[in-house]
C-alpha positions in Angstrom: 31.7 4.0 59.2 28.9 5.5 61.2 25.4 4.9 59.9 23.0 7.9 59.5 20.5 8.2 62.3 17.5 7.2 60.0 19.4 4.2 58.6 20.6 3.1 62.0 17.0 3.2 63.3 15.8 1.1 60.4 18.6 -1.4 60.9 17.7 -1.6 64.6 14.1 -2.3 63.8 15.1 -5.1 61.5 17.4 -6.6 64.0 14.8 -6.5 66.8 12.3 -8.2 64.4 14.8 -10.9 63.6 15.4 -11.5 67.3 11.7 -11.8 68.0 11.2 -14.3 65.2 14.2 -16.2 66.2 12.9 -16.6 69.7 9.8 -18.3 68.6 11.6 -20.3 65.9 13.9 -21.5 68.7 11.2 -23.3 70.6 9.1 -24.3 67.6 11.8 -26.3 66.0 12.3 -28.3 69.2 8.6 -28.7 70.0 7.3 -29.4 66.5 8.2 -33.1 66.4 7.0 -33.5 70.0 3.7 -31.8 69.1 3.2 -33.9 66.0 4.0 -37.1 67.9 1.5 -36.0 70.7 -1.2 -35.7 68.0 -0.6 -39.3 67.0 1.6 -38.8 63.9 4.9 -40.7 63.3 8.5 -39.9 62.3 7.7 -40.1 58.6 4.9 -37.5 59.0 7.3 -35.3 61.0 9.7 -35.4 58.1 7.0 -34.6 55.5 5.6 -31.6 57.5 9.1 -30.3 58.0 9.7 -30.6 54.3 6.4 -28.8 53.5 7.5 -25.8 55.6 10.6 -25.4 53.5 8.9 -26.1 50.2 6.3 -23.4 51.1 9.1 -20.9 52.0 10.8 -21.7 48.7 7.6 -21.0 46.8 7.0 -17.7 48.6 10.6 -16.7 48.0 10.3 -17.5 44.3 7.2 -15.3 44.0 9.1 -12.6 45.8 12.1 -12.8 43.5 9.9 -12.7 40.4 7.3 -10.1 41.4 8.5 -8.5 44.7 10.3 -5.7 42.9 6.9 -4.2 42.1 6.2 -3.5 45.8 7.8 -1.6 48.5 9.8 -3.7 51.0 7.7 -2.3 53.9 4.5 -3.6 52.5 5.9 -7.1 51.9 7.3 -7.3 55.4 4.0 -6.3 56.9 2.2 -9.0 54.9 4.8 -11.6 56.0 4.2 -10.7 59.7 0.4 -11.2 59.3 1.1 -14.6 57.6 3.3 -15.5 60.6 0.4 -14.8 63.0 -2.0 -16.8 60.9 0.4 -19.7 60.8 0.6 -19.9 64.6 -3.2 -19.8 65.0 -3.6 -22.5 62.4 -1.1 -24.9 64.1 -2.7 -24.3 67.4 -6.2 -25.1 66.1 -5.5 -28.0 63.8 -4.9 -31.7 64.6 -5.2 -33.7 61.4 -2.3 -34.4 59.1 -3.7 -32.9 55.8 -4.8 -29.5 57.2 -1.5 -29.3 59.1 0.3 -30.0 55.8 -1.5 -27.2 54.1 -0.7 -24.8 57.0 2.9 -25.9 56.9 3.2 -25.2 53.2 1.5 -21.8 53.2 2.8 -20.6 56.5 6.1 -19.4 58.0 7.1 -22.1 60.4 10.9 -22.7 60.5 12.1 -26.2 61.5 15.8 -25.3 61.1 18.5 -23.5 63.0 18.7 -20.7 60.5 16.1 -18.3 58.9 14.5 -19.8 55.8 11.4 -17.6 55.7 10.2 -15.0 53.3 11.4 -12.4 55.7 15.0 -13.2 54.9 15.5 -11.7 51.4 13.5 -8.6 52.3 15.5 -7.9 55.5 18.8 -8.7 53.8 18.1 -6.3 50.9 17.3 -3.4 53.4 20.3 -4.2 55.5 22.6 -4.2 52.5 21.5 -0.7 51.7 22.5 0.5 55.2 26.2 0.0 55.0 29.2 -0.8 52.7 32.3 -3.1 52.8 33.4 -4.3 56.2 30.6 -2.3 58.0 28.1 -4.3 56.0 29.7 -7.6 57.1 29.5 -6.3 60.7 25.9 -5.3 60.3 25.0 -8.8 59.0 26.9 -10.3 61.9 24.9 -8.3 64.4 21.7 -9.3 62.6 22.6 -13.0 62.7 24.0 -12.7 66.2 20.6 -11.4 67.4 18.9 -14.3 65.7 21.2 -16.9 67.2 21.0 -15.5 70.7 17.3 -15.3 70.8 16.9 -18.7 69.1 19.0 -20.0 72.0 16.7 -18.4 74.5 13.7 -19.8 72.6 15.2 -23.3 72.9 15.1 -22.9 76.7 11.4 -22.0 76.5 10.8 -25.4 74.9 10.7 -26.8 78.5 7.6 -24.7 79.4 5.0 -27.3 78.2 6.5 -29.8 80.6 5.7 -27.4 83.4 2.1 -27.1 82.2 1.9 -30.9 82.0 3.1 -31.0 85.6 0.1 -28.8 86.5 -2.3 -31.3 85.0 -2.5 -30.1 81.4 -2.9 -32.5 78.5 0.4 -32.6 76.6 -1.0 -31.6 73.2 -2.8 -28.6 74.8 0.3 -27.5 76.6 2.2 -27.6 73.3 -0.7 -25.7 71.5 0.0 -22.7 73.9 3.4 -22.3 72.4 1.9 -22.0 68.9 -0.4 -19.3 70.2 2.7 -17.5 71.5 4.2 -17.8 68.0 1.1 -16.1 66.6 1.3 -13.4 69.2 4.9 -12.6 68.3 3.8 -12.4 64.6 1.4 -9.6 65.7 4.2 -7.8 67.6 6.5 -8.0 64.5 3.7 -6.5 62.4 3.4 -3.6 64.9 7.2 -3.2 64.9 7.5 -3.1 61.1 4.8 -0.5 60.8 7.5 1.8 62.2 9.8 1.2 59.2 10.3 4.4 57.3 8.4 4.8 54.0 9.7 7.8 52.0 7.1 10.1 50.4 6.2 9.2 46.8 8.3 12.0 45.3 11.4 10.9 47.3 11.1 7.1 46.9 14.1 5.4 45.2 13.5 3.3 42.2 12.1 -0.1 43.1 14.4 -3.2 43.2 15.1 -4.7 39.8 14.9 -8.3 38.7 18.1 -10.1 37.9 20.0 -8.9 34.8 23.8 -8.2 35.1 24.3 -10.6 38.0 22.3 -13.5 36.7 25.2 -15.8 36.0 26.9 -15.4 39.3 23.6 -15.7 41.2 22.7 -19.0 39.4 26.2 -20.4 40.2 25.8 -19.4 43.9 22.3 -20.8 44.0 23.4 -24.1 42.6 26.1 -24.4 45.2 23.9 -23.2 48.1 21.4 -25.8 47.2 23.9 -28.6 47.9 24.5 -27.1 51.4 20.8 -26.7 52.0 19.9 -30.3 51.0 22.6 -31.5 53.4 21.3 -29.2 56.2 17.7 -30.4 55.6 18.8 -33.9 56.8 19.5 -32.5 60.3 17.1 -29.6 60.7 16.8 -28.8 64.4 13.4 -30.5 64.5 15.0 -33.7 63.1 18.0 -33.4 65.3 15.7 -33.1 68.2 13.9 -36.2 67.0 17.3 -38.0 66.7 18.1 -37.1 70.3 14.7 -38.3 71.5 15.0 -41.6 69.6 18.7 -42.2 70.1 19.2 -41.3 73.7 15.6 -40.8 75.1 16.3 -37.1 75.8 13.5 -35.2 77.5 12.0 -32.0 76.1 13.5 -30.0 78.9 17.0 -31.5 78.3 16.7 -31.0 74.6 15.8 -27.3 75.2 18.9 -26.9 77.4 21.1 -28.5 74.7 19.7 -26.3 71.9 20.1 -23.2 74.2 23.8 -23.8 74.6 24.2 -24.8 70.9 22.5 -21.6 69.9 24.6 -19.5 72.3 27.8 -21.0 70.9 26.6 -20.3 67.4 25.7 -16.7 68.3 29.0 -15.8 69.9 31.0 -17.4 67.1 29.4 -15.0 64.7 30.9 -12.1 66.5 34.3 -13.4 65.3 33.1 -13.8 61.7 33.6 -10.2 60.5 37.1 -10.0 62.2 38.2 -13.2 60.5 36.7 -12.2 57.1 38.5 -8.9 57.2 41.8 -10.8 57.4 41.3 -13.8 55.2 38.2 -12.9 53.0 34.6 -13.9 53.1 34.9 -17.1 51.1 37.8 -18.4 53.2 35.9 -17.7 56.4 32.9 -19.6 55.1 34.9 -22.6 54.1 37.6 -23.0 56.7 35.1 -22.8 59.6 32.4 -25.0 57.9 34.6 -28.1 57.2 35.6 -28.7 60.8 31.9 -28.4 61.9 30.9 -31.1 59.4 33.6 -33.4 60.7 32.2 -32.9 64.3 28.7 -33.8 63.0 29.9 -37.0 61.5 31.8 -38.0 64.7 28.6 -37.2 66.8 26.6 -39.5 64.6 29.0 -42.3 65.3 29.4 -41.6 69.1 28.2 -44.4 71.3 27.4 -42.3 74.4 25.2 -39.3 74.9 27.9 -37.1 76.6 30.2 -37.6 73.6 27.5 -37.0 71.1 26.3 -33.8 72.8 29.9 -32.6 73.2 30.6 -33.0 69.5 27.4 -31.4 68.5 28.2 -28.4 70.7 31.7 -28.2 69.0 29.9 -28.2 65.7 27.6 -25.4 66.8 30.6 -23.3 67.7 31.7 -23.2 64.1 28.7 -24.2 61.8 27.1 -20.7 61.6 30.1 -18.5 61.1 29.4 -18.7 57.3 25.9 -17.2 57.7 26.8 -13.5 57.9 29.8 -13.8 55.6 27.7 -15.7 53.0 25.0 -13.0 53.1 27.5 -10.2 52.8 29.2 -12.0 49.9 26.0 -12.3 47.9 25.1 -8.6 48.5 28.7 -7.6 47.5 28.9 -9.4 44.2 25.5 -8.2 42.7 24.5 -4.7 41.8 22.4 -2.7 44.4 19.1 -2.8 42.5 19.4 -6.6 42.1 19.9 -7.3 45.8 16.3 -8.3 46.7 16.1 -10.6 43.6 19.5 -12.0 44.3 18.6 -12.7 48.0 15.4 -14.4 46.8 16.8 -16.4 44.0 19.7 -17.8 46.1 17.2 -18.6 48.9 14.7 -20.4 46.6 17.0 -23.3 45.5 18.2 -23.6 49.1 14.7 -23.9 50.4 13.7 -26.3 47.6 16.7 -28.5 48.2 16.2 -28.4 51.9 12.5 -29.3 51.4 13.4 -32.7 49.9 15.8 -34.0 52.5 13.7 -33.8 55.7 11.4 -36.4 54.3 14.4 -38.6 53.5 15.7 -38.0 57.0 12.3 -39.0 58.4 12.3 -42.2 56.3 15.8 -43.1 57.5 14.9 -42.5 61.1 11.7 -44.6 60.8 13.8 -47.4 59.3 16.1 -47.3 62.3 19.2 -45.9 60.4 19.7 -43.1 63.0 23.3 -42.2 62.1 22.7 -42.1 58.3 21.2 -38.6 58.0 23.9 -37.0 60.1 26.8 -38.7 58.3 25.3 -37.9 54.9 24.8 -34.3 55.9 28.5 -33.9 57.0 29.9 -35.5 53.8 27.7 -33.3 51.5 28.6 -30.1 53.4 32.3 -30.8 53.0 31.8 -31.4 49.3 29.9 -28.0 49.1 32.7 -26.2 50.9 35.4 -27.5 48.5 33.3 -26.6 45.5 32.5 -23.1 46.5 36.1 -22.4 47.5 37.4 -23.6 44.2 34.8 -21.6 42.3 35.0 -18.2 44.1 38.4 -18.1 45.9 39.7 -15.5 43.4 36.7 -13.2 43.4 38.2 -9.8 43.9 35.1 -8.2 45.4 34.9 -10.4 48.4 35.1 -7.5 50.8 32.2 -5.7 49.1 
């Protein structure tokens, strides 16, 4: 199915915006713990601040789900871009825990490997309107592929502060430069989304609706997604970076290289997701790629050497994100078109809330010296989620959308 020119142009703008945001997310999730440690904070504070970013994202998504249908998507995306720029400036200029905690809660920082920001439901709803069926899955795959590829490139950029330190910069100041770059990209995204089409008032479609017909299925999905998100919060990229620093003494540059290759494997695996989903269904693709990735994570936590641990984590990366485009396509397929923004928001909210609790727990476990516990717990909970969602939705006839 060939997209109309105007629709294809809008999809292209959204994918470019996702790529730009993913690039800065890629280095921020690696540098955030290093930056906080350079400011004199500890592992517990790193966990708390990571949790605050997710809790803030959940709160914004909740507001969006409840009241966002009153506004045009374009206006909300422009506001989110301005908030992104303000977040980068705040982190670059602040040094104390409590102001940073407020900025983390209100802002758009993303300490995870996926997108948990307020951008997500807005962009998903617009992408879902651009295609149907298998083409929708492929469009979501291109969207997540762009995110994964540029997040991998961003991970490589995490080594730039080391170059500045080598030139005589104070480490904290070198890291602040990266938050200024984050703010700059927020401004670029704002300029980009100004180009999104806004139809004349007499041609505008009806605004998105709050949940009605699809409420039951969305609540069920949200409950299951929250289990997966809680588990994932235990090994956010920022905490996984902290684990690599603490467990093996990995340098920032080496961690950046690792996350680059992990992101690259995740990106290219998502190219296969639509092909697999077309043959075995969206739910089967989500589950049967996710379980092996969780097994690899558990084995990595128990590995006694860095090469084995990194190898198992890379194997996990090759499978762990194949459920992302299929999950997004599944949610958009099983709700009515006017409810898509609300469905994307209300499935994102419990995920962000659940994920906001676990980083603090992970930080506590790391601080206590139980370095393997967060990774093992994450793997076990994710396997339980996979089994539960497969049992609940394996017979849903509309998997293909």
